[in-house]
N, C-alpha and C positions, 0 to 999 in steps of 0.2 A: 577408750574402748568403744568400738563400733557396735551398737546394739540393733542396727537395722539389718534386714535380710538382703541377700544379693539383688543387684539391680535388674533393670529390664532386659539387658543383653545376656544374662546368665543362661547358658545352654539348657539347663534343666527347666528354667522358667519358660524359655522359648518353646521347648518341646511340649510342656503341659498346656501352654496357652494355645498352641496350634491344634492340639487335640480338641479343646473346647470350641475353638472357632469352627472346626469341621463338624461339630455336633452341638448346635446351639441349645438343643433341649434333650440332653442325654437321659436315658432311662436309668433307674437304679441298678438294673442288671448290667448295663454297659459300664457304669461307674465301677461296679464291683469287679467286673472282668478286667478292666484296665488297671485295677489296683488302687484307684483313687479314693475308694470308700474307706479303706483301712490301710493306708500306704506303709505304716510302720509294722504291719503284721508280716509274717513269713509268707512266701509263695506257697500255694497258688492264690491265697486270699488277699495278699498285699504285695508290696514291692521291696520289703526288707529295707525301707527307706530310713535314713538317719533322721534325727529330729529336725534338722534344717530343711531338708527336702520335704518333710511332712508339712512344715509351716508354709513353704513355697506353694505346695499344692493347695493348702487351705486358702491362701491369698488368691490364687487363680480361680478357685471355685467361687469365691466371693465376687471377684471381678467379672466373672461370666454371668453373674446373676442367677446362679444355680443354688438351690437349697442344699446345704451340706448334708450328706448322708447321716452324720451323727446328730443332726437336728430332727431328722425324720424318725430315726430309731435310736434315740439316745441311750436307753437302758442297755440294749445289746452292744452298741459300738463303744460307748463311753465306759461301761461298767462290767457287764457280765459275760458277754460272749467270748471274750479273750480267755476266760477261765478254761474253756474247752480245749484251748491249745496245749495246756499243761496238765489239766486234771480230767479232761473228757476222754471218752473212748473214740476210736476211729469212726465207729458207726454214728456217734453223736455229732462229731465234726462234719461228717458227710451229710447228715440229715439237717442240721440246724445252721451252720455257719453262712453258707452262700445266701439262702433266703433272708437271713438276718441282716447282713451287710448290704444287700441289695434293697432293703426296705420293703421286702415282699411279705415278711412276717414281723409284725411289731411285737416287742417284748415289754413286759412289765415286771416290777420287783414286788413280790408278795412277802414283805418283811414285817412292817409295823403292825401292831395289834392294839385293839381298844384299851385293854387293861395293862399294856406294857409300858406306855409312855416312851421314854428314851432308852429303856432297858431292853434291848433286843433279846438278851439272854433269858428273859423271863417269859418268852412267848409260850402260849398254851396250845397252839395247833398241833395235833397229834397225827403221825403217819405210822400206821400199824402194818407190819409185814404179814401178808397172807399168801404164801406160795410164790408165784411169779409176779406179784404186784403188791402195792401198798394201798391201804384205805385211809383217806385223809379227811379229818374233821376239824373245823376251826373257823376263825374269822380274821380277816385282814382289813386294814383301814389306811386311808391316805395313799392309796395305790394309784400313782400317775399312770395314765394311758391304759388302764385295765379295760376300759370300754372299747378300745381299739385293738387290744393285744390278742395275738394268736398264741403266744408262748408266755407262760408265767414262770419266773424264777422263784421258787417256793422254798422258804426255810421252815422246817417243821421238826418236831421232837420225835425222834425214833427210839430213844431209850429214856423213859421217865425215871428209871432208877439211877441214872448217872447224874452228875452235877449239871447245873443248868446250862453251862456252856459246852460240856463234853457230850451231851445227849442230842445235839442238833445235827441235822443232815440237810443237804440241799438237793432239789429236784427241778427238772424242767417239765412243766405240766402243760397239757393242751387246755387252753382257756375255754374251748368249746365242749369240754367234757361234761357229761351229765353230773349234776350236783354243784356246778360252779355258777353262782349268781352274782352279777355285778350291778351295783346300785350307785348312781352318780351322787356326788356331793357338790352342791352349789356353793361356790366360794364368794368372797367379798366382791369380786369383779362382776358377779351376776351370771357367770358362764358355767357350763358343765363340761368343759374340755380339758380338765386337768385331773382332779382327784375323784376317787371312788372308794367305796367299801366293797369287799368281796367276801361272800359266804361260801364255805366249802363243806358240803354235806355228803358223806360217804362217797367221795370222789376216788375213782380207781386210777392209780398212777402205775404204769408198768415199771417193774424193777430196773429195767435198763435205762430209765430216765433219772436214776440217781447219779449225781455229779460227784466224782471221787468216791470215797468210802463213807460208810455210816460213821457218824461222829465227827466228820470234818466240816460240817456246815458252818460252825462259828469262824474257823480260820479262813475258809474260803470267802465268807461274807465280808469279813473285815478287810481282806485284800481288795475286794470289789468296791467297798465304800471309800477306801483311800484313793483308788483310781477315780471314783466319782467326784470326790472333793477337789482333786486337781482339775478335772474337766470343768467343774463349775466355777473355777476361780479365774476365768478369762475376763477381759476388760468389761464385757457387757454387764448391765445392771442387774439382770434377772438370770440367775443360774449361769452366768458367764455369757449369756446371749443378750440380744437387744441393744439398746443405746448405751454408749460408753461416755465417760467424762469428756473425752475429746469431741465427740459428736454434740454433747451438750454445749460446750464452749462455742463450737462453730455455729450452732443454731442460735444461741443467745446473741452472738455477734451479728448475725444476719438481721435479727429483729430489733437491734439497738438496745437490748436489755443491759448490756455491759456498761452503758453510760451511767447507770446507777452505781455509785461506789460500793454500796453494801452488797449488791448482787455480784459485782466484780470481785470483791474480796472473798465471798463465799465460793464463787466459781473457781477462783484461783486455788483455794484449799482443796476442792474436789479434783482439780486437774493434777495437783501434786500427789494426792492419794492414788489417782489412776495411774500415774507414772510409776509410783512405788510398786503397785500391783503388777504392772507390765514388766518391771525389772525382776520381780520375784518369779514371774513366769519364765523369764530368760534364765534365771538360776535353775529352775526345774528343767528347762531345755538342756542346759549344760549337764545336769545330772543324768538325763536320759542318754545324751551323747556319750557319756562316760560309763554307760551300762549300770547306773545305779537305779534300783527299784524305787517306786513311790513309797514313801514312808509317812510318818506322822506329820511331816511338814505340810502335807496337804490340808491338815486341820488348821494350820496357821493361815494359809492363803484363803481358805473358805471363811474363817473367822473374821478376817479383814475385809474380804470382798463383799460379803452379804450386807453389812450395814452401810458400806460405801455405796452399793447399788441403790439402797433405799434413799440415801441422801441425794443421789443424782436425780432420781425421778421426783423426789420431793421438791427440790428447787425448781425443776421444770414446771411442776404443777403450781407452785406458789407464785411464780412470775406471771402466770396467767391472770391472777387476781380473781374476781368473782366469776369470770368466764370459765375458770377451771372447774367450777361445780357442775357444768353441763356435761352430760354423758357423751362420750365420743369426741369431745372438743380436743383439737390437736394444737399444741404450741407451735410446732413445725412438723412438716410431713415426715413420714418414715424414710429411713435412709434408702436411696435408690438401689435397686437390685436385691434388697432384703425382703423376705416374705414371711418371716416368723411372726407369731402372735405377739411376742415381746417387743418387736420393733414398733408397735403402736404405743406411743408415749402415754396415752390415757390408760390403756389396759395395763401397761407396765406399772403405773402408779398404783392402781387398785390391787394388783397382784402382789406388789412388793412386800407387804407384811409377812408373806410366807417364807421369804428367803432366809430369814434368821431362825426359822423353825425347822424347815425341811433339811434332810441329810445331816442331821445333828444340830441340836439347838446351840446357841452361843455358850450356854453353860456347860454342855457336854464337850464342846470343842475346847473350852478353857481347861477342863479337866484333862483332856488328852495332851494339850500343850504342857500343862503343869507337871503331869506325871511322867509322860514319855519323852519329853524334850528337856524340861528343866530339872527333872529328877526329884520333884517334890514327893512327899509321902502319898501313897495311894489312898483314895477314899475307901473307908471300911465298908465292905459288903458282907453282912453276916450270912447271906443266902448263896454265896459264890461256891462253897465247897461241899455242902451236904447234898444228899440225893434230892433231886428236884421234886419228886412226888411226896417227899416228907416235909417240905418247907412251904407248900402251898396252903394258903389260908382257906381256900375253898377247893374241893376236889373237882376234877374234870369228869363229869358224869356221862359225857357223850357228845353228839353233835350240838353245835350252837345254832339253834334254829332261827330263821329270819323273824318269826313272830316273837320269839323271846328277846331278840336283840332290839326289835322295834318297840317292845313294851318297856 
């Protein structure tokens, strides 16, 4: 079976390449209007492209040295904006979709909470309906891109008397709204360009920013997370981006590190893992071409891809020896034409511990695989069915103030 994409003379590839040659530095709006930002979406936002054409376009974007739109606005393109095609109103689609896929309005996901751990269903942020708007109070944490985002995809509790999953709803909020405060979290890499905590104090959200119906927040969010796990399971070591095992092997060969039999043996195992992940991606491609929706198999790919990525950057760092302890020291330069922060080998190493925690810990993913794919008995959750406001150990008395959280 041929697992490679069509060659250089394929008419579709020739046409896409000619477009980029005529526009060496296309704007996000030009990419969106051409349909290259989200080629698999329906028109007018995409090209209704099949999965093969989508991958051809992705390859040509990379070849042109252009930052892919899904790397500029990953939450919107990889995860959440597509929900508006099926569950959004026409007004929401007209207001949000084009600025999102053009990268003009960055999105973030306001999901995780300090007291919730991996149990999204236990979130405590409340959205209370008052006439034509909701009043939101709560706190979110580990929110990627919140410091840059214009739009926040918020999951909040609209019915405290319902069970913890049934009482959730999803909103699109303006991150510039009064009462929204974003505070950066400095991670192991020493940078402030990824995670944040977000405080919501009496934030007014218009009722027309509700996505779908009240109570649909859990189902909508789960579909978005499955899409995200597939997106993050590409060959790159960090969230599917950055260096891959193939690039590691090429770099190690250039500096002569593969002459060491122990390094060569470990590199060979990583190469095999990378190829397995690549073939799993082709299986997902086949499913998309046959109109199958993303399901729990996304958890399998993410569960395998995250520790694989950690091993890729770990070997790259160890081969450096003592030199690897120097900040910013590069084993080999970033891949030509790639501009993402994860293409920096040193940064990728220091950030890599996060990949087995974000978007579902390894333990959560194993539960998903065991229960939803292997059919093992579900883990007992005594809080799943009772009214949420009767199972809380501590009542929610009002807004979670920044001073209280800091204390």
